[in-house]
N, C-alpha and C positions, 0 to 999 in steps of 0.2 A: 504494500500500500504506500503510495507516494504521500508527500506532505499534505497535499490538498485533499486527498481522499481521507487521510487521517483526521484533518480538521473537520471535514463533513461528518465523519463518524462520531467525533466528539459532540457536534451539534445534535446529531440524532440521539446520542446517549442522554444528553441533558433533557431533550424533549421527552424521551420515553420515561425518564424518572419522574418528570412533572406529570405526565399522563397517569402513571401508576399511583402517585400520591393523590391526585384529584379523583381518579376513578375508583381506586381500591381503598382509599383512606377510610371510608366508612365501614369497611368489613374487618375481618380478623386478620387480614394480610398486613404484614409489616414490610414496607419497601426498603431494600438495602441498596441495590444497584441494578443496572441493566447491562447485560453482556452485549454490547454493541459491536463486538469484533468476533462473534462466534462463527462468522462466515468468511473471515478474512482469507484463510488459507484454502478455501474451497473454490471450485470452479463456479462462475456466475454467468448467467445469461444476460448479456447487455441488450440484446434484441433478438426477436424471432418472428418469422411469418411462415406461411405455408410453403415457401421455397427454400429457406435456409435459416441460419442463425449466426449471431456473433457471440462468441464466448470469451470470457476473460479467465485465464488460468495462470497461476504464478505471476510472472511479470510479462505476460504476453497476451495479445489479442489473437483470436483465430476466427476465420470465416469458414463455415461448414455448409455444404449443400444438403438437400433433403435426404440423400443417401447416407449422410454421415461423413462424407469425404471432406478432408481439410483442403479448402481451395486456396487460402492465403493465410499467412501468419506474420505478425509484426510485434516487435518488442514494445512494451508499454513505456513510453517516455513521459507520462504524465498527462495524457489527453483526458479531458473531462467529458468528451462526447464521442460516442461510436454509434452511428445510426445506419440503417439500411438505406441504400440509395440507387434506384428507387425500391428495390426489393432485395432481401438477403439472398446469398451472402455478399453481394456487392455492398460496399460500405464506405463511409467517409469518416475518418478520424480527425478530430479538430479540438481546438480549445486547449492548447498546451500551455500550462501555467507553471511548469516545474521550475523554471528559472525566472518567473515573474516578467517574462517578455511576451510580446504579441506573437501570435501564430498566424501569419498572413497567408500561409499556403496549406490548406487542408489536404490531407493525404487521401487520395482516391484509390480504392482497392477493388479488385474483382469486377472491373468494368463499371464502377460507380460513375454517376453523372450528377453534376450540380450546375447552377447557373454560371455562365462563363465569367461574369463580373465578380463572382465570389471565389474563383479559383486563385486569383492573385490579388493582393491588396497592399497598397503602399505602406500603411501603418494602421495600428489599432487592432483590437481583439476581433476575432472572426470565428465564432463557434456555430457550426452547422447543427441544427436541432431536428430538422425533418426535411425529407426530400421525396417527391414522387414525380411522375412524368410532367405534370402541369402546375406544380406548386412547390414552394420550398420555404423554409423558415430558418432564421439565424439570429444570434445575438451579435451585435456589432457595435464597436465604439467608433464614433464619427471623429473627424479631424478636430472638432472642438472638445473632444474628450468625453462627451456624453454618451451613455450606453443606450441603445435602442434595440427593440426587437423588430426585425425587418421581414416582411412577407413578400415573396416574389411569385408572379405568374407571368406568362408570356406577354400580358397586356401592360405590365409595369410593376412597380414596387410601392408598398405602403409601409409606414413605420409608426411605432408608438413607443413612449418612454419605457425603459426597463428599470425595475426596482433594484436589480443587482448587476454587478459587473461579471458574474458568472452564473450559469443556470444549469440545472439538471432536471430530468423528468422525474417528478415525485410519483406521479401516477400517469398511466397512459392506456387508453382503450386498446383492446387486442387488435382492433381494426387499424390502429395507428392514426386515426383521424381526429382524435381529441386527447386532451390531457392537461395536467397541471405542472407547470414549471416553477422552479424556485431554488432557493438556498437559504438555510436557516429558517426564519419564520415569515418570510415574504414570498408570496406565491402569485402566479399569473396563469389564469385558465385560458386555454385557446382551443379553437375548433377549426377543422378544415372544411370550408364551405365551397360552393361552386365557384366562388370568386377568390379562392385562396384562403390562407390562414387568417383568422380574426380573433381578437380578444373577446371574452365574454365574462360576465359577472357571476360569482357564486352567491347563493342566498346568504344574507348576513344573519349572524346569531344575535337575537334581540337582547340577550343578557350578558354579552361579552364585556361591555363596559362596566356592568355591575359586578362582575367577578373577574378581577385582573389576574387571578391565579389560574384561571381556566386555560388549559393548554391550547395553542393554536394547532391547526392541522390543514394540510393542503386540500383534502377532499378528493372527489373523483367525478368523472363525467361519463355519460353513455356515449356510444360511438358518434352520434350526431349532435351531442351537446344538449339535447332537449331535456334530459334527466340529469340533475346535479345534486350532489350531497356535499355539504360544506365541511364534512369531517367532524362535526360536533353534534348539531341538533336541528338542522333544517334541510329539507328536501324541496327541490323545485322541479316540477315536471310540466313542460310546455307553459311555463310562466305561472303555474298554480303552486303555491308554497304550502308545505305541511310541516308540522313539528315532529321530530323524532324523539320518542320517549320510551325508555329512559335515554338521556343523552349519551353520546359516545365520544368524550373528549379525546382529541388526538388520534382518532381512528385512522387506520389504513383501510382502504375500501376499493370495491370493484363492482361494476354493474352487470347483472344478467339482463335479459330482455325486460323483465318485469319487477326485479328486486335489486336492492343494494345490499351487498354482503360486506360486513365490516369486522375488523379485528382490532383489539386493543391489547398490547403486549406489555408485560412487566416482569421484573424479577422481584419476588417477595421472599420473606423468611421461609416460606414453604417450597421455594424453588421457582422455576420459570412458569409463567402463567400466560395463556392466551384466552381472551374472551372473544368468542365468535358469535355474531348476531346477524340475523336476516330481517330486513324491513321491506314492506311493500311500498308502492309509490305514494301511498297516503301516510307513510311514516309509521305504520303499525308494526310492532314487533311480531314476527311470525314464528321465529325459532331462535334459540340461543343455547350456548353451552360454554363451559369453562374447561379448558384442557391444561394439564400440567406439562406444557411444552411451549417453545417459542416457534410458532408456526408461520409459514408463508402462505399467502392467499392469492387465488385467482378465480374469477367467476367467468363462466362461459358466455361468449357474446351471442350464442345461437340457441341455448337451452337453459333450463332452470337447474343448473348444476354448478358445482364449485370444486376446486382443488385445494386441499390443505396439505402442505409439505412440511415435515419435520426434518431439517437438514443436519441435525446433530450427528456426530460420528457414530454414536451408539444406536441410532435409529435409521436415519436416511430412508424415509418412506414417504411416497406421495399417495394420497388417497383421493379418489373421486367420489363425491357425495351428491345426493340430491339436496334441495334446499330445506328439507326436513331433517337432515343429518344422517340419512341412511346411506351406508357405504355401498357403492356400486362396484368398485374395483380398486385395486391398489397395486403399486409397483415398488419393489425394494431396491436399495442401493441408489437412490435418487436424491440429489441435493437441491433440485429446483424443478418445478413443473408449471407450465403456463399453457394457455389456450392460444392458438393462432387465430387469424381473422375468419377462418372457415369453421372454427369450433373443434378442430383436431387438437390433440394434446401433444405438447412438446416436452420431452423428458430429458433432463441433463443428469448424467450419472457422475459418480465420484471420480472417474477417470477422464472427465471432460468430453465424453461421448454424448452425442445427441441423437435422439430418434423420435419419430412422429408416430402416434397411434390414434386410431379412430375410437371415440368413446363407445363402449358397449351399449346396446339398447336396454339391457336389463342387468341386474346385479349378478355377479359371478356365482355360478352354481344354481341359478334359478332357470328351470327349463322354459322353453317357449310354449306359450299357451296355444294349443292346436284345436281347442274346442270350437 
């Protein structure tokens, strides 16, 4: 982990401790600390779609196609961003801050394509955040030193002020068409529209100013940005807001077609704890559980299912569940699992191998109903 990822991990740790105190403080849990580095030495999925994946392992980035073949590999020199361009394993690496200098020349790998004007830049920071055939998004520092988020289409570019001089995807829809950018406690929600990438607003928490100790959270968006959860206590669907009760301060979340699935993680005196909850679009709690583990979450973009992965060395299991908590299938020796834009499951194993599987129609061992 380079210095900048270490700094980001420290910010995450502080945030998770705050979440645990706020959320679990009224229970018999006693918060001690949060293990923010329990994944440091394990392979991580930086990006994945139905065509390939970008994996970070050790001090190296790798691009793999859907067959699992390594197409390219590059040493990690401190890049903050690695995105598919326009589809994996073609990738662009950018945002190199290791020596606190600008990175005017993003590295294009595996046939990646970005706007011509973004390939070389005289001065300033140039972090590529998203690329497809007809639109792109980047963080850029102008000649006057101000940071902006710039959206490109063949028709031209638009820009709006950036809250930070470096950004990461805190959450991103499996489709790659919406997400929340940020660093620390400042976030910017964006969605890919027919006219390019545009900023959108999350629903505001009405009690945030009344409770300064309430942890902030990035929240998450549905693929088209129509459904939004602010990561605390408010859902907005097509402009109609609803309250999430009980609130989920500092939640990590992901949208299925009709629900938002959220997790709140903490380390308590009893060990690692993850609270998993499912809310419908009206904010109603439909299912919840507390697991003694630090789980990773992904919700399916095409069905009412979710993946919960325990990447700890003694477990390493990914489980596919319906949104009532019933296990449909599981895979062992897995450190991370996500859905691609088609709803297939992308599995990353402990040896940095990647494979795609189609979700089963029914739970393992349950015969087909032929009546």
